[in-house]
C-alpha positions in Angstrom: 34.3 -46.0 29.0 35.4 -43.6 31.7 36.9 -44.8 34.9 34.3 -43.2 37.1 35.2 -42.2 40.7 32.0 -41.3 42.5 32.2 -38.4 44.9 29.5 -36.8 46.9 31.0 -33.4 47.8 27.7 -31.7 48.4 25.5 -34.3 50.1 27.9 -36.0 52.6 27.7 -34.8 56.1 31.2 -36.1 56.7 32.5 -33.9 53.9 30.9 -30.8 55.5 32.4 -31.7 58.9 35.8 -32.2 57.3 35.7 -28.9 55.4 34.2 -26.7 58.1 35.6 -23.2 57.7 35.4 -20.3 55.3 34.2 -20.4 51.7 37.7 -19.8 50.4 39.0 -22.8 52.3 36.2 -25.0 51.0 37.1 -23.9 47.4 40.7 -24.8 48.1 39.8 -28.2 49.6 37.8 -29.2 46.6 40.6 -28.0 44.3 43.1 -30.0 46.3 40.9 -33.1 46.1 40.9 -33.1 42.3 44.5 -32.3 41.9 45.7 -34.8 44.5 43.8 -37.5 42.7 44.7 -36.6 39.1 45.9 -40.1 38.5 42.2 -41.0 38.0 41.1 -40.8 34.3 37.8 -39.1 35.3 35.7 -37.9 38.2 32.0 -38.0 38.6 30.2 -35.2 40.4 26.9 -33.4 40.7 26.3 -30.2 38.9 25.4 -28.6 42.2 29.0 -28.9 43.1 29.9 -26.5 40.3 27.3 -24.0 41.5 28.6 -24.1 45.1 32.3 -23.9 44.1 32.4 -21.7 41.0 36.0 -20.8 41.5 37.1 -24.4 41.2 35.5 -24.7 37.7 37.7 -23.8 35.8 40.2 -21.6 37.6 41.8 -24.2 39.9 41.6 -27.1 37.5 43.1 -25.3 34.5 46.5 -26.9 35.2 45.5 -30.5 35.5 45.0 -33.1 32.8 41.9 -35.2 32.8 38.2 -34.9 32.9 35.6 -34.0 35.5 32.2 -35.3 34.5 29.1 -33.7 36.1 25.6 -35.0 35.7 23.4 -32.1 34.9 20.6 -32.7 37.5 19.3 -29.2 37.1 18.2 -29.9 33.5 14.9 -31.4 32.5 16.7 -34.3 30.7 18.7 -36.4 33.1 20.3 -38.3 30.2 22.7 -35.4 29.5 25.9 -34.6 31.3 28.6 -31.9 31.1 32.2 -33.0 30.7 34.8 -30.5 31.9 38.0 -31.4 30.1 41.2 -29.8 31.4 44.7 -30.0 29.8 48.0 -29.0 31.3 48.4 -26.1 28.9 45.6 -24.3 30.7 42.9 -24.7 28.1 39.4 -25.9 29.1 36.9 -27.5 26.8 33.3 -28.0 27.9 30.9 -30.3 26.0 27.5 -31.9 26.4 27.1 -35.6 25.6 24.3 -38.0 26.0 24.7 -40.9 28.4 24.3 -44.2 26.5 21.0 -45.7 27.4 22.0 -49.3 26.5 25.5 -50.8 26.7 26.5 -53.9 24.8 27.2 -56.6 27.3 27.8 -60.3 27.6 24.7 -62.4 28.5 24.6 -63.0 32.3 24.5 -66.6 33.5 21.0 -66.7 34.7 18.7 -69.5 36.0 15.2 -68.8 34.9 12.0 -70.4 36.3 10.0 -71.2 33.1 6.6 -71.2 34.9 3.0 -70.8 33.6 3.0 -67.1 34.3 6.1 -66.6 32.1 4.6 -68.7 29.3 1.4 -66.5 29.6 3.5 -63.3 29.4 5.3 -64.6 26.3 2.0 -65.2 24.6 0.6 -61.8 25.6 3.7 -60.2 24.2 3.3 -62.1 20.9 -0.3 -60.7 20.7 1.0 -57.2 21.1 3.7 -57.5 18.5 1.7 -59.4 15.9 1.5 -57.5 12.7 3.5 -54.5 14.0 6.3 -53.2 11.9 7.7 -50.2 13.8 11.3 -49.3 14.2 12.3 -47.4 17.4 15.7 -45.7 17.9 16.6 -45.5 21.6 19.8 -43.5 21.9 22.4 -45.9 20.6 20.1 -48.8 19.9 17.8 -49.5 17.0 14.8 -51.8 17.8 12.5 -53.4 15.2 9.3 -55.2 16.0 10.5 -58.0 13.7 13.6 -58.4 15.8 11.4 -58.6 19.0 9.2 -61.3 17.4 12.3 -63.3 16.4 13.5 -63.1 20.0 10.1 -64.3 21.3 10.2 -67.3 18.9 13.7 -68.2 20.3 12.3 -67.8 23.8 9.5 -70.2 23.1 12.1 -72.8 22.1 13.9 -72.0 25.4 10.7 -72.8 27.3 10.6 -76.3 25.9 14.3 -76.8 26.7 13.9 -75.0 30.1 17.2 -73.3 29.4 18.0 -69.8 28.2 19.8 -69.7 24.8 22.5 -67.3 23.8 21.2 -63.8 23.0 22.6 -60.4 22.2 22.4 -58.6 25.5 22.3 -54.8 26.1 22.5 -53.6 29.7 20.4 -50.7 30.8 22.7 -48.0 32.0 20.4 -46.7 34.6 20.2 -43.1 35.8 23.6 -43.3 37.5 25.4 -44.7 34.4 26.4 -47.8 36.3 23.4 -50.1 35.6 21.5 -49.6 38.8 17.7 -49.5 38.1 15.1 -48.8 40.7 12.3 -51.4 41.0 9.0 -50.3 42.4 5.7 -52.2 42.1 2.1 -51.7 41.5 -1.1 -53.7 41.8 -4.9 -53.6 41.2 -6.8 -52.8 44.4 -10.2 -54.2 45.3 -12.3 -51.4 46.8 -15.8 -51.5 48.3 -18.3 -49.2 46.5 -21.9 -48.3 46.1 -23.9 -47.2 43.1 -25.4 -44.2 44.9 -24.0 -41.7 47.3 -24.9 -41.6 51.0 -23.3 -40.2 54.1 -20.8 -43.0 54.3 -20.0 -43.5 50.6 -19.8 -39.9 49.4 -16.5 -39.8 47.3 -17.1 -40.3 43.6 -15.0 -42.0 41.0 -15.4 -40.2 37.7 -15.5 -40.8 34.0 -13.5 -38.4 31.8 -15.5 -35.2 31.1 -16.3 -34.5 27.5 -15.0 -30.9 27.6 -11.7 -29.6 28.8 -11.2 -26.2 30.5 -8.8 -23.4 29.4 -5.2 -24.4 28.3 -6.4 -27.8 27.3 -6.7 -29.0 30.9 -9.3 -30.6 33.0 -10.0 -29.4 36.6 -7.4 -30.1 39.3 -7.7 -32.6 42.1 -8.7 -29.9 44.5 -11.4 -28.5 42.1 -12.8 -32.0 41.6 -12.7 -33.5 45.1 -12.7 -30.3 47.1 -15.0 -28.1 45.2 -17.1 -30.8 43.5 -17.0 -29.2 40.0 -17.9 -32.5 38.3 -20.8 -33.5 40.6 -24.2 -33.8 39.0 -22.8 -34.1 35.5 -23.6 -37.8 35.1 -19.9 -38.7 35.3 -19.9 -40.7 38.5 -19.0 -44.4 38.1 -19.4 -45.3 41.7 -19.0 -44.0 45.2 -16.5 -45.0 47.9 -15.8 -44.2 51.5 -12.3 -42.9 51.5 -10.6 -40.5 49.1 -7.4 -42.4 49.8 -8.9 -45.4 48.0 -9.5 -43.2 44.9 -6.0 -41.9 45.2 -4.7 -45.5 45.4 -6.6 -46.5 42.3 -5.2 -43.5 40.4 -1.7 -44.2 41.4 -2.1 -47.9 40.4 -3.9 -47.1 37.2 -6.9 -49.3 37.7 -9.1 -51.0 40.4 -11.8 -53.5 41.0 -14.8 -52.1 42.7 -16.9 -54.5 44.8 -20.6 -53.7 45.3 -22.7 -54.8 48.3 -24.5 -57.4 46.2 -21.1 -59.1 45.5 -20.8 -58.0 41.9 -17.6 -56.5 40.7 -16.5 -54.1 38.0 -13.0 -53.4 36.7 -12.3 -49.7 36.3 -9.5 -49.0 33.9 -7.3 -45.9 33.3 -9.0 -43.5 30.8 -6.7 -40.5 30.9 -5.4 -37.8 33.1 -6.5 -34.2 33.7 -3.2 -32.9 32.3 -1.8 -31.4 35.5 1.7 -32.5 36.7 2.0 -35.4 39.1 3.4 -34.6 42.6 4.4 -37.5 44.8 2.5 -37.4 48.2 5.1 -39.8 49.6 7.9 -37.5 48.7 6.2 -34.6 50.4 5.6 -36.5 53.6 9.3 -37.5 53.6 10.5 -34.0 53.0 8.3 -32.7 55.8 9.7 -35.2 58.2 6.5 -37.2 58.8 7.7 -40.5 57.4 11.4 -41.7 57.1 12.6 -42.2 53.6 13.5 -45.8 54.2 10.0 -46.5 55.5 7.9 -44.9 52.9 5.2 -47.1 51.4 1.6 -47.0 50.4 0.7 -48.6 53.8 2.8 -46.1 55.6 1.1 -43.2 53.8 -2.3 -44.5 54.6 -1.5 -45.1 58.3 -0.1 -41.6 58.7 -3.3 -40.1 57.2 -5.4 -42.3 59.5 -3.6 -40.8 62.5 -3.7 -37.3 61.0 -7.0 -37.0 59.1 -6.9 -33.2 59.3 -3.8 -33.1 57.1 -5.3 -35.4 54.4 -6.7 -32.7 52.1 -3.7 -30.5 52.6 -1.4 -33.1 51.1 -3.7 -34.7 48.5 -4.5 -31.3 47.0 -0.8 -30.6 46.5 -0.9 -33.2 43.8 -3.1 -31.6 41.1 -2.9 -34.6 38.8 -6.1 -36.6 38.6 -7.0 -39.9 36.8 -10.3 -40.7 35.1 -11.7 -44.2 34.7 -13.9 -46.3 32.5 -15.5 -49.7 33.0 -13.6 -52.1 30.7 -13.3 -55.9 30.6 -12.4 -58.3 33.4 -8.6 -58.2 33.4 -6.3 -55.2 34.1 -4.5 -54.1 31.0 -1.5 -51.9 30.4 -1.0 -49.1 27.9 -0.3 -51.7 25.2 -3.8 -53.1 25.6 -2.2 -56.3 26.8 -3.6 -58.0 29.9 -1.0 -57.6 32.7 0.8 -60.7 33.9 1.8 -60.6 37.6 5.6 -60.7 38.2 6.4 -60.4 34.5 4.7 -57.3 33.1 6.4 -54.0 33.9 5.5 -50.3 33.4 8.3 -48.4 31.6 9.2 -45.2 30.0 8.6 -46.2 26.4 11.1 -43.7 25.2 13.8 -45.7 26.9 12.3 -49.3 26.9 10.0 -49.6 23.9 6.7 -51.5 24.4 7.1 -55.3 23.7 10.8 -55.4 24.8 12.0 -58.7 26.2 14.1 -58.1 29.3 16.3 -60.2 31.6 16.4 -58.8 35.1 17.9 -59.2 38.5 14.8 -58.4 40.5 15.1 -57.4 44.2 13.3 -59.8 46.5 12.0 -58.7 50.0 11.5 -60.9 53.0 8.5 -61.0 55.4 9.9 -57.9 57.1 10.1 -56.0 53.8 13.9 -56.1 53.9 16.0 -56.9 50.8 16.9 -60.6 51.1 18.2 -61.5 47.6 17.8 -60.9 43.8 16.0 -63.3 41.5 16.6 -63.7 37.8 13.3 -63.2 35.9 12.2 -62.4 32.3 10.1 -59.2 32.1 8.0 -57.6 29.3 7.3 -53.9 28.7 3.5 -53.8 28.7 2.6 -50.6 30.5 3.7 -47.1 31.5 3.0 -44.7 34.4 3.1 -41.1 35.4 6.1 -41.6 37.7 8.1 -43.8 35.3 10.6 -41.5 33.6 14.0 -42.2 32.2 16.4 -45.1 32.3 16.5 -45.5 36.1 13.1 -46.8 37.1 10.6 -49.6 36.2 7.4 -50.6 37.9 6.6 -54.3 38.4 3.0 -55.5 38.3 2.1 -57.7 41.2 -1.5 -58.7 40.6 -4.9 -58.1 42.2 -5.9 -57.7 45.9 -4.4 -57.5 49.3 -1.5 -59.9 48.9 -0.4 -58.1 45.7 -0.7 -54.8 47.6 1.5 -56.1 50.5 4.2 -57.2 48.0 4.0 -53.9 46.1 3.9 -51.5 49.0 7.5 -51.8 50.2 9.4 -52.4 47.0 11.8 -49.5 46.4 15.0 -51.3 45.7 17.6 -51.6 43.0 18.3 -54.4 40.5 19.6 -54.7 36.9 18.1 -55.1 33.5 19.3 -56.4 30.1 17.4 -56.2 26.8 17.6 -59.4 24.9 17.7 -59.8 21.1 18.0 -63.0 19.0 21.5 -63.4 17.6 
């Protein structure tokens, strides 16, 4: 393992203040930093640093021994990094390597609450894995469904003992290579709806069209909601008051619609239109409307309520659109498993295969939505989502309704994850 020393040469305001001056002096300052700290076995930097200071790589560093490791953020695959290796004879060797997704680790000392929800989650995971015989290779780790079933069997014995046994543990490296994993959360909203459109309830929730357009795509959000290209094609499932409610359902992946007569219907995810997902929250932060540390679903809704004339402008910048279908009574994940609040998570299945059993330090927020502590919890990979990519992010399912929404809205904090396998 490398002895990483994290430096933020590009993004730190203090750095810019310190290095104020000509481009040449900036190059020299960066060069001096590396050479004066050559006792470190390795440095960790951003690839943008290389682009800003091209003379440093490799001219200045050709006389030092050691390695400068730069995460290649400009590439589509954040799991790759470039290692610049310098030796004192002046030779330079550049090579690409893959960051290890899972790192063998000792099992943390964790106190687990073996509650009814956890027992339910274990049973749901068993249902998913029953009869499956797949083998998944995730970077440096081979996962077999048979191994996951054996782990679940051991976990059932732990429930009876109310104590976690000894397992083989693999720590998720995270996007930063240091084990930090971002936890966000999602929920199933309850939204008032009507069967027929009127002046108040005029925004439709749609089934998936039978035919796609050119390039194997369905219409964009603007074409569907702004131009009404799907209206009158017998695709409407229900009508709601506010397009933000439809957007919320699409982000969460499902929703319960509540009709005037008190009846309800669960609308489940039934595919996307094929266009890329663009985060509305990120756009509002970038444009200076909401502070990054205050962004949440509630903050986004409140900002649009104060600025209704901007709603379409921002919503249409996200061309991605989700279609729904009426299905069952319980929200289900991509695995077909009913989601269990506080234990089911949405993952990138290329990193965390479905059915994985995970021990996690989950961030816990107080009543003011501030990080108060971390809680040990067993989690299960039951779902996926458009915004869940790579090893640095999971989405925790919170449940149905307003309380689940409140808990979900402000969770954008970091914890840790270990994959468990029976010894």
